[in-house]
C-alpha positions as CSV (number, residue, x, y, z in Angstrom):
1,X,6.8,-15.6,13.5
2,X,8.3,-17.3,16.6
3,X,8.6,-14.8,19.5
4,X,9.3,-17.4,22.2
5,X,12.1,-19.7,21.4
6,X,11.8,-21.8,24.6
7,X,9.1,-21.8,27.3
8,X,9.3,-23.5,30.7
9,X,6.3,-22.6,33.0
10,X,6.2,-18.8,33.3
11,X,9.8,-18.5,32.0
12,X,10.5,-18.1,28.3
13,X,13.6,-17.4,26.2
14,X,12.6,-14.7,23.6
15,X,13.8,-15.4,20.1
16,X,14.7,-11.8,19.7
17,X,17.1,-12.0,22.7
18,X,18.7,-15.2,21.3
19,X,19.2,-13.6,17.9
20,X,20.7,-10.5,19.5
21,X,23.2,-12.7,21.4
22,X,24.1,-14.5,18.1
23,X,24.5,-11.2,16.3
24,X,26.8,-9.9,19.0
25,X,29.0,-13.0,19.0
26,X,29.2,-13.1,15.2
27,X,30.0,-9.4,15.0
28,X,32.6,-9.7,17.7
29,X,34.3,-12.6,15.9
30,X,34.5,-10.7,12.6
31,X,35.8,-7.6,14.4
32,X,38.5,-9.7,16.1
33,X,39.7,-11.0,12.7
34,X,39.7,-7.6,11.2
35,X,41.7,-6.2,14.2
36,X,44.4,-8.8,13.7
37,X,44.7,-7.9,10.0
38,X,45.5,-4.3,11.0
39,X,48.0,-5.1,13.8
40,X,45.7,-4.4,16.7
41,X,45.5,-6.7,19.7
42,X,42.4,-8.7,19.1
43,X,41.9,-9.3,22.8
44,X,41.8,-5.6,23.5
45,X,39.4,-4.9,20.7
46,X,37.1,-7.8,21.7
47,X,37.2,-6.7,25.3
48,X,36.1,-3.3,24.1
49,X,33.1,-4.9,22.3
50,X,32.1,-6.8,25.4
51,X,32.4,-3.7,27.7
52,X,30.3,-1.7,25.2
53,X,27.7,-4.4,25.0
54,X,27.4,-4.6,28.8
55,X,27.3,-0.8,29.1
56,X,24.6,-0.7,26.3
57,X,22.3,-3.1,28.1
58,X,22.8,-1.3,31.4
59,X,22.3,2.2,29.9
60,X,19.2,1.0,28.0
61,X,17.6,-0.3,31.2
62,X,18.6,2.7,33.3
63,X,16.9,5.1,30.8
64,X,13.8,2.8,30.7
65,X,13.6,3.0,34.5
66,X,14.0,6.8,34.4
67,X,11.2,7.2,31.8
68,X,8.9,4.9,33.8
69,X,10.1,6.2,37.2
70,X,6.5,6.5,38.6
71,X,6.0,2.8,38.2
72,X,9.3,1.8,39.7
73,X,9.1,4.4,42.5
74,X,5.8,2.9,43.6
75,X,7.1,-0.6,43.5
76,X,10.9,-0.7,43.6
77,X,10.9,-4.5,43.4
78,X,10.0,-4.2,39.7
79,X,13.5,-3.0,39.0
80,X,14.8,-6.5,39.7
81,X,11.8,-8.4,38.2
82,X,12.0,-10.9,35.4
83,X,10.0,-8.5,33.1
84,X,12.6,-5.8,33.6
85,X,15.4,-8.2,33.0
86,X,13.8,-9.4,29.7
87,X,13.0,-5.9,28.5
88,X,15.4,-4.4,26.0
89,X,15.2,-0.9,27.5
90,X,15.6,2.4,25.7
91,X,18.1,2.4,22.8
92,X,19.4,6.0,23.4
93,X,20.4,5.2,27.0
94,X,22.4,2.2,25.8
95,X,24.1,4.2,23.0
96,X,25.2,7.0,25.3
97,X,26.7,4.8,28.0
98,X,28.3,2.5,25.4
99,X,30.0,5.5,23.7
100,X,31.3,6.8,27.1
101,X,32.7,3.4,27.9
102,X,34.3,3.2,24.5
103,X,36.1,6.5,24.9
104,X,37.3,5.6,28.4
105,X,38.5,2.1,27.3
106,X,40.3,3.3,24.1
107,X,42.2,5.8,26.2
108,X,43.1,3.3,28.9
109,X,44.1,0.4,26.5
110,X,45.3,2.4,24.5
111,X,43.7,1.9,21.1
112,X,43.7,4.3,18.2
113,X,40.1,5.6,18.0
114,X,39.7,6.0,14.2
115,X,41.4,2.7,13.3
116,X,39.4,0.9,16.0
117,X,36.2,2.4,14.7
118,X,37.1,1.2,11.2
119,X,37.6,-2.3,12.5
120,X,34.2,-2.3,14.2
121,X,32.2,-0.9,11.3
122,X,31.6,-4.1,9.3
123,X,30.8,-6.1,12.3
124,X,28.2,-3.5,13.5
125,X,26.4,-3.8,10.1
126,X,26.5,-7.6,10.2
127,X,25.2,-7.7,13.8
128,X,22.5,-5.3,13.0
129,X,21.3,-7.4,10.1
130,X,21.2,-10.6,12.2
131,X,19.3,-8.7,14.9
132,X,16.6,-7.8,12.4
133,X,15.9,-11.5,11.9
134,X,15.1,-11.7,15.6
135,X,13.0,-8.5,15.2
136,X,10.9,-10.3,12.6
137,X,10.6,-13.4,14.7
138,X,9.3,-11.3,17.6
139,X,7.0,-9.2,15.4
140,X,8.4,-5.9,16.6
141,X,9.2,-2.9,14.3
142,X,6.4,-3.9,11.9
143,X,5.6,-1.8,8.8
144,X,2.5,-0.1,7.5
145,X,-0.4,-2.1,6.1
146,X,0.1,-3.1,2.5
147,X,-1.3,-5.5,-0.2
148,X,2.0,-6.3,-1.9
149,X,2.8,-10.0,-2.7
150,X,5.5,-10.2,0.0
151,X,3.4,-8.6,2.8
152,X,3.4,-10.6,6.0
153,X,0.5,-11.3,8.3
154,X,1.3,-12.0,12.0
155,X,-1.0,-14.3,13.8
156,X,0.8,-15.4,17.0
157,X,-0.9,-13.9,20.1
158,X,2.4,-13.9,21.9
159,X,3.6,-11.2,19.5
160,X,0.8,-8.9,20.4
161,X,1.4,-9.7,24.1
162,X,5.1,-8.9,23.9
163,X,5.4,-6.1,21.4
164,X,1.8,-5.1,20.5
165,X,2.0,-6.5,17.0
166,X,-1.2,-6.1,15.0
167,X,-2.6,-9.5,14.1
168,X,-4.4,-10.5,11.0
169,X,-3.3,-7.5,9.0
170,X,-0.9,-7.7,5.9
171,X,2.1,-5.5,6.7
172,X,5.3,-4.3,5.0
173,X,8.2,-6.6,6.1
174,X,10.3,-3.6,7.2
175,X,12.4,-6.0,9.3
176,X,13.5,-7.8,6.1
177,X,14.1,-4.5,4.3
178,X,16.5,-3.4,6.9
179,X,18.0,-6.8,7.3
180,X,18.9,-7.0,3.5
181,X,20.2,-3.4,3.6
182,X,22.5,-4.2,6.6
183,X,23.9,-7.3,5.0
184,X,24.6,-5.3,1.8
185,X,26.3,-2.6,3.9
186,X,28.4,-5.3,5.7
187,X,29.5,-6.8,2.3
188,X,30.5,-3.4,1.0
189,X,32.4,-2.4,4.2
190,X,34.1,-5.7,4.4
191,X,35.4,-5.5,0.8
192,X,36.5,-1.8,1.2
193,X,38.2,-2.6,4.5
194,X,40.9,-4.6,2.5
195,X,41.2,-1.9,-0.1
196,X,43.5,1.1,0.2
197,X,41.7,3.8,2.2
198,X,42.5,6.5,4.8
199,X,42.1,5.7,8.5
200,X,38.5,6.5,9.5
201,X,37.0,6.2,6.0
202,X,35.4,2.8,6.8
203,X,33.6,4.5,9.7
204,X,32.6,7.3,7.5
205,X,31.2,4.9,4.9
206,X,29.2,3.2,7.6
207,X,27.8,6.4,9.0
208,X,26.8,7.5,5.5
209,X,24.7,4.5,5.0
């Protein structure tokens, strides 16, 4: 477990954030290649991915601020603090705003919605899997206590400080379970993408998983 990749004084670069950035860049690269293979303009598709990522980060933080409004109302400076910047925010807020931006951009570009979604599906699974590696490094999303041979015991105090990870307790490696599942889903979707299928099926296969 390695929650802080780099530390300089009070500043630190979280390993989770670094892995999320790597996941995004890898997923975007794969998506661009798949877009080209289907005759879509890769720059438009990759721009869509960037806009959705920015909207996701903004939406997640906005909903986090809304949920904790009493804290931010009493001290508005906290909105622009380093802790708020480092916080990942609330997932649902990011998802909602990213979907709204995606609909707007695909109409503006224009991009065919179902084909574009098909192109994004494998990259989403791959990025999700890489992100779970960062999740394990940070100690977040831990599993229930267990005594299985592959149980993991977190001991880094920074993990408890950052994510509340229980220390000294053998736990299910739920992060690795999800990571393996997402890599398997990516492999399946990537193979099926190049096989004959109706437009939108790749997205359907992804959602079914």
